[in-house]
C-alpha positions as CSV (number, residue, x, y, z in Angstrom):
1,M,68.2,-76.4,171.5
2,K,71.0,-74.0,170.6
3,A,74.3,-75.4,169.5
4,T,76.0,-73.5,172.3
5,Q,73.8,-75.3,174.8
6,Q,74.6,-78.6,173.2
7,L,78.2,-77.9,173.8
8,H,77.7,-76.7,177.3
9,D,75.5,-79.6,178.6
10,P,78.3,-82.3,178.4
11,G,80.8,-79.9,180.1
12,Q,82.4,-77.9,177.3
13,S,83.3,-74.4,178.5
14,L,82.4,-71.6,176.1
15,W,84.7,-68.5,176.3
16,L,84.7,-65.1,174.7
17,D,88.1,-63.7,173.7
18,N,86.8,-60.2,173.9
19,I,86.0,-57.7,176.7
20,T,84.7,-54.2,176.1
21,R,83.3,-51.8,178.6
22,E,80.1,-51.7,176.5
23,L,79.8,-55.5,176.7
24,L,80.0,-55.3,180.5
25,T,77.7,-52.3,181.0
26,N,74.8,-52.7,178.5
27,G,73.7,-56.2,179.4
28,T,75.2,-58.0,176.4
29,L,77.4,-60.2,178.5
30,G,74.5,-61.2,180.7
31,G,72.6,-62.2,177.5
32,Y,75.6,-64.2,176.3
33,I,75.7,-66.0,179.7
34,S,71.9,-66.7,179.9
35,E,71.1,-67.3,176.2
36,L,74.4,-68.7,174.8
37,S,75.8,-70.5,177.9
38,V,79.0,-68.5,177.8
39,T,81.0,-69.5,180.9
40,G,84.2,-67.4,180.7
41,L,86.1,-64.4,179.3
42,T,89.7,-63.8,178.4
43,F,91.5,-60.7,177.1
44,N,94.8,-59.3,176.2
45,P,96.1,-57.3,179.2
46,T,98.2,-55.0,177.0
47,I,95.1,-53.8,175.3
48,L,93.4,-53.3,178.7
49,D,96.3,-51.1,179.8
50,H,95.6,-48.7,177.0
51,A,91.8,-48.6,177.5
52,K,90.4,-45.3,178.6
């Protein structure tokens, strides 16, 4: 069992502090969710304002 699954099973939420367009469009985020039990994302809105 992966360490991330061991954290997730008793109720620990695993979050990424990073969002990129590529992460969302190439399937990486889906892999993180299904394979690493990632349950949330956060970001710096100032950086998002400057994204193209």
